[in-house]
ChimeraX commands (.cxc) that place a marker at each C-alpha (Angstrom):
marker #1 position 10.41,12.03,-14.48 radius 0.5
marker #1 position 10.14,8.29,-14.69 radius 0.5
marker #1 position 7.23,6.24,-15.81 radius 0.5
marker #1 position 7.40,4.54,-12.22 radius 0.5
marker #1 position 6.77,8.03,-10.63 radius 0.5
marker #1 position 3.26,8.64,-12.14 radius 0.5
marker #1 position 0.22,7.55,-10.32 radius 0.5
marker #1 position -1.97,5.00,-11.76 radius 0.5
marker #1 position -5.45,5.14,-11.74 radius 0.5
marker #1 position -5.63,2.53,-9.20 radius 0.5
marker #1 position -3.50,4.14,-6.44 radius 0.5
marker #1 position -5.37,3.92,-2.84 radius 0.5
marker #1 position -3.70,4.99,0.33 radius 0.5
marker #1 position -2.58,2.14,2.16 radius 0.5
marker #1 position -3.81,3.43,5.18 radius 0.5
marker #1 position -7.16,5.09,5.14 radius 0.5
marker #1 position -8.03,3.77,1.68 radius 0.5
marker #1 position -8.85,7.03,-0.11 radius 0.5
marker #1 position -8.28,6.91,-3.74 radius 0.5
marker #1 position -5.09,9.13,-4.66 radius 0.5
marker #1 position -5.19,11.07,-7.71 radius 0.5
marker #1 position -3.07,13.73,-9.12 radius 0.5
marker #1 position 0.70,13.74,-10.17 radius 0.5
marker #1 position 4.07,13.49,-8.44 radius 0.5
marker #1 position 3.11,16.29,-5.82 radius 0.5
marker #1 position 1.40,13.79,-3.46 radius 0.5
marker #1 position 3.32,12.31,-0.59 radius 0.5
marker #1 position 5.22,9.21,-0.98 radius 0.5
marker #1 position 7.22,6.52,0.33 radius 0.5
marker #1 position 9.40,3.43,-0.70 radius 0.5
marker #1 position 9.49,0.48,1.35 radius 0.5
marker #1 position 11.00,-2.99,0.35 radius 0.5
marker #1 position 11.60,-1.40,-3.46 radius 0.5
marker #1 position 7.86,-0.71,-3.62 radius 0.5
marker #1 position 6.23,3.12,-3.79 radius 0.5
marker #1 position 3.42,3.97,-1.47 radius 0.5
marker #1 position 0.99,7.08,-2.46 radius 0.5
marker #1 position -0.66,8.98,0.50 radius 0.5
marker #1 position -3.50,11.51,0.88 radius 0.5
marker #1 position -1.75,13.51,3.35 radius 0.5
marker #1 position 1.48,13.54,5.48 radius 0.5
marker #1 position -0.27,12.34,8.40 radius 0.5
marker #1 position -1.31,9.19,6.34 radius 0.5
marker #1 position 2.47,9.07,5.24 radius 0.5
marker #1 position 3.79,9.31,9.02 radius 0.5
marker #1 position 1.51,6.37,10.05 radius 0.5
marker #1 position 2.72,3.97,7.21 radius 0.5
marker #1 position 6.18,4.79,8.03 radius 0.5
marker #1 position 5.74,3.98,11.80 radius 0.5
marker #1 position 3.82,0.75,10.97 radius 0.5
marker #1 position 5.45,-0.25,7.37 radius 0.5
marker #1 position 5.95,-3.95,7.89 radius 0.5
marker #1 position 2.64,-4.61,9.80 radius 0.5
marker #1 position 0.98,-2.94,6.96 radius 0.5
marker #1 position 2.82,-4.63,4.34 radius 0.5
marker #1 position 2.16,-8.04,5.90 radius 0.5
marker #1 position -1.77,-7.24,5.93 radius 0.5
marker #1 position -1.53,-6.53,2.21 radius 0.5
marker #1 position 0.28,-9.88,1.49 radius 0.5
marker #1 position -2.44,-11.54,3.77 radius 0.5
marker #1 position -5.16,-9.99,1.81 radius 0.5
marker #1 position -3.75,-10.97,-1.73 radius 0.5
marker #1 position -2.86,-14.69,-0.52 radius 0.5
marker #1 position -6.65,-14.59,0.47 radius 0.5
marker #1 position -7.90,-13.64,-3.05 radius 0.5
marker #1 position -5.49,-16.41,-4.81 radius 0.5
marker #1 position -5.83,-19.14,-2.40 radius 0.5
marker #1 position -8.38,-21.96,-3.15 radius 0.5
marker #1 position -11.14,-23.17,-0.63 radius 0.5
marker #1 position -11.05,-21.78,2.80 radius 0.5
marker #1 position -8.21,-19.57,4.27 radius 0.5
marker #1 position -6.62,-20.84,7.46 radius 0.5
marker #1 position -4.86,-18.18,9.53 radius 0.5
marker #1 position -1.88,-19.19,11.74 radius 0.5
marker #1 position 0.84,-21.11,11.74 radius 0.5
marker #1 position 1.39,-24.16,9.58 radius 0.5
marker link #1:1,2 radius 0.2
marker link #1:2,3 radius 0.2
marker link #1:3,4 radius 0.2
marker link #1:4,5 radius 0.2
marker link #1:5,6 radius 0.2
marker link #1:6,7 radius 0.2
marker link #1:7,8 radius 0.2
marker link #1:8,9 radius 0.2
marker link #1:9,10 radius 0.2
marker link #1:10,11 radius 0.2
marker link #1:11,12 radius 0.2
marker link #1:12,13 radius 0.2
marker link #1:13,14 radius 0.2
marker link #1:14,15 radius 0.2
marker link #1:15,16 radius 0.2
marker link #1:16,17 radius 0.2
marker link #1:17,18 radius 0.2
marker link #1:18,19 radius 0.2
marker link #1:19,20 radius 0.2
marker link #1:20,21 radius 0.2
marker link #1:21,22 radius 0.2
marker link #1:22,23 radius 0.2
marker link #1:23,24 radius 0.2
marker link #1:24,25 radius 0.2
marker link #1:25,26 radius 0.2
marker link #1:26,27 radius 0.2
marker link #1:27,28 radius 0.2
marker link #1:28,29 radius 0.2
marker link #1:29,30 radius 0.2
marker link #1:30,31 radius 0.2
marker link #1:31,32 radius 0.2
marker link #1:32,33 radius 0.2
marker link #1:33,34 radius 0.2
marker link #1:34,35 radius 0.2
marker link #1:35,36 radius 0.2
marker link #1:36,37 radius 0.2
marker link #1:37,38 radius 0.2
marker link #1:38,39 radius 0.2
marker link #1:39,40 radius 0.2
marker link #1:40,41 radius 0.2
marker link #1:41,42 radius 0.2
marker link #1:42,43 radius 0.2
marker link #1:43,44 radius 0.2
marker link #1:44,45 radius 0.2
marker link #1:45,46 radius 0.2
marker link #1:46,47 radius 0.2
marker link #1:47,48 radius 0.2
marker link #1:48,49 radius 0.2
marker link #1:49,50 radius 0.2
marker link #1:50,51 radius 0.2
marker link #1:51,52 radius 0.2
marker link #1:52,53 radius 0.2
marker link #1:53,54 radius 0.2
marker link #1:54,55 radius 0.2
marker link #1:55,56 radius 0.2
marker link #1:56,57 radius 0.2
marker link #1:57,58 radius 0.2
marker link #1:58,59 radius 0.2
marker link #1:59,60 radius 0.2
marker link #1:60,61 radius 0.2
marker link #1:61,62 radius 0.2
marker link #1:62,63 radius 0.2
marker link #1:63,64 radius 0.2
marker link #1:64,65 radius 0.2
marker link #1:65,66 radius 0.2
marker link #1:66,67 radius 0.2
marker link #1:67,68 radius 0.2
marker link #1:68,69 radius 0.2
marker link #1:69,70 radius 0.2
marker link #1:70,71 radius 0.2
marker link #1:71,72 radius 0.2
marker link #1:72,73 radius 0.2
marker link #1:73,74 radius 0.2
marker link #1:74,75 radius 0.2
marker link #1:75,76 radius 0.2
view
């Protein structure tokens, strides 16, 4: 087992937000070199249907956290 296969203490299902605990028996998916963990197969299938949209939402949230001042949405 690779160290990358282990679930960290801070793994959350990107669909429903539930904290995912346990070993490698939970459903996983890899998208653009990043592994995602899910609470159920239903959430995994939902992620697979809309992976790019979900990844972009994550990036937007992370950008908002690290941007000083007001966040401006839209095209520059």
